[in-house]
GUZA-272362 format. One record per residue (C-alpha): residue in one letter; x, y, z. Coordinates in Angstrom, 2 decimals. Layout:
N
> a  X  Y  Z
...
// end
This chain:
120
> m  0.00  0.00  0.00
> q  0.99  3.60  -0.57
> c  0.17  6.70  1.46
> i  -2.50  8.66  -0.38
> y  -0.62  11.87  0.40
> c  3.10  11.28  -0.09
> k  3.03  7.88  -1.88
> t  5.45  6.20  0.54
> k  4.98  2.50  1.18
> i  2.92  1.97  4.36
> k  0.52  -0.16  6.31
> s  -3.07  1.10  6.62
> y  -3.62  3.66  9.40
> d  -6.20  6.29  10.40
> s  -9.55  4.45  10.28
> g  -8.55  2.18  7.43
> l  -7.41  4.97  5.11
> q  -4.08  4.55  3.41
> i  -2.01  7.21  5.14
> c  1.42  7.21  6.73
> l  1.92  8.39  10.30
> d  3.85  11.49  9.19
> c  0.99  12.65  6.97
> a  -1.62  11.75  9.58
> n  0.23  13.82  12.17
> r  0.64  16.66  9.66
> a  -3.11  16.65  8.98
> k  -3.86  16.79  12.70
> a  -1.43  19.71  13.09
> k  -3.42  21.73  10.50
> v  -0.44  22.21  8.19
> p  -1.51  23.99  4.99
> h  -2.58  21.54  2.30
> d  -1.20  21.32  -1.19
> e  -3.40  20.36  -4.11
> q  -2.37  16.70  -4.20
> n  -3.70  16.31  -0.66
> i  -7.01  18.08  -1.19
> r  -8.68  15.17  -2.95
> a  -7.62  12.74  -0.23
> i  -8.84  15.09  2.50
> l  -12.21  15.56  0.80
> q  -12.54  11.80  0.31
> r  -11.75  11.19  3.98
> e  -14.35  13.80  5.01
> l  -16.95  12.08  2.83
> i  -16.14  8.64  4.22
> q  -16.37  9.91  7.80
> a  -19.62  11.82  7.16
> t  -21.13  8.76  5.48
> a  -20.16  6.58  8.43
> r  -21.77  9.05  10.85
> a  -24.94  9.07  8.73
> h  -25.06  5.26  8.84
> v  -24.65  5.28  12.63
> a  -27.42  7.88  12.98
> t  -29.69  5.83  10.68
> d  -29.08  2.70  12.73
> a  -29.81  4.59  15.97
> f  -33.02  6.04  14.55
> n  -34.17  2.65  13.25
> a  -33.39  1.02  16.61
> i  -35.58  3.55  18.42
> v  -38.44  3.18  15.96
> d  -38.18  -0.63  15.97
> d  -38.27  -0.57  19.78
> i  -41.90  0.59  19.68
> p  -43.92  -2.66  19.66
> s  -47.41  -1.20  19.17
> a  -46.37  1.70  16.91
> l  -47.58  4.04  19.68
> p  -44.53  5.44  21.48
> h  -44.41  6.21  25.17
> p  -44.45  9.96  25.99
> d  -40.66  10.05  26.39
> g  -40.35  7.85  23.30
> t  -41.70  10.64  21.14
> q  -38.91  12.94  22.27
> r  -36.35  10.19  21.70
> i  -37.62  9.82  18.14
> h  -37.44  13.58  17.56
> n  -33.90  13.73  18.94
> a  -32.75  10.75  16.88
> y  -34.35  12.20  13.76
> r  -32.64  15.55  14.36
> e  -29.27  13.76  14.64
> l  -30.03  11.74  11.51
> s  -31.03  14.84  9.57
> l  -27.87  16.68  10.60
> a  -25.66  13.69  9.76
> r  -27.24  13.38  6.31
> q  -26.86  17.11  5.72
> r  -23.15  16.92  6.60
> m  -22.75  13.88  4.35
> m  -24.31  15.74  1.43
> q  -22.12  18.77  2.13
> a  -19.00  16.57  2.10
> h  -20.20  14.95  -1.12
> s  -20.78  18.36  -2.73
> r  -17.32  19.59  -1.71
> l  -15.66  16.55  -3.27
> d  -17.85  16.72  -6.37
> d  -17.13  20.45  -6.85
> y  -13.40  19.73  -6.60
> l  -13.45  16.75  -8.97
> v  -15.76  18.29  -11.58
> s  -14.78  21.96  -11.64
> g  -11.56  22.09  -9.63
> t  -13.14  24.30  -6.95
> i  -11.01  24.09  -3.81
> p  -12.93  24.67  -0.56
> e  -11.77  27.83  1.21
> d  -10.65  25.94  4.32
> l  -8.34  23.75  2.18
> d  -7.10  26.32  -0.33
> p  -3.32  26.66  0.13
> s  -3.28  30.01  -1.68
> g  -6.15  31.49  0.34
> k  -8.34  31.97  -2.73
> s  -10.79  29.62  -4.45
// end
């Protein structure tokens, strides 16, 4: 395997992504990104947002499936609302991550927070 940033030979680190420890530490230190790293960062954001959306979906489904008669207890209604709010937010963040990656891949638009030159 190769690091998706610097292409050095590595084992898989950082939640299964192919990244070396040096690059992982650099990303955590908020070192400015160059263009070859932007795609990998956006892909990692999308993977993480998708995973959070799946967890929120599972949590929501577990709450709904826990209602045997389809009539929730009074506190069950609030649990459903809270779980749905979390699910909605997770899906919104997933779509935002998807849009950022798509904008970069299709039109070359670099998100402001990742733009090494400070301009999009």
